[in-house]
C-alpha positions, 0 to 999 in steps of 0.5 A: 500499499502506498504511503498516505498523503495529503495535498495542502494548497490550492492549484498544481503546486500542492505539497503532499504531506506524509501522514500516518495510516489509521492501523499506524496511528491506533498502534501509536495511541495504544502505546501512548496510553499504556505509558500515560497510565504507567505514569511516564508520558503525559503529552502528544503531538502529531506532525504531517510533514513533506517528508515524514510523519512524526509522533512525539511524546513529552514527559512534561508538555513544556519540555521537548520531546522525550521521543520522536517515533518518525515514518518516513517513506523514502527510507523505506528500501533502505534502513527502514521507514521507521525511526526512534529518536530521542531528545538529543537527536540519536536514533534509538531504533529503526526498523521496516516495521512499526510493531518491531521498532516500538518494541523498543519501548516494552522492555524496562530499559534501565532498573536500579539495582541494589 
């Protein structure tokens, strides 16, 4: 299935925007709900740009995003169109399938050992 895009603007110069498909958005919002219930995340933003769609999650609304989940269809045949980007801009996980990339959040990342 080709990437979903929206044409914005009048006339022949309309700019196509990349956005999430319904199944992808359902998966992202489901993960968001779990993390909100766990008290880890508090807010989110969705951006549709000409080359990517970005789902940003925040620990506090006044901060920069803790994580950005990016969909870049141009990278689908190379590195994979999905990426999780950390607060400092580093790519934490990249892949071709959304579910595989989102497994990054399933594991307990850091545990305090006494």
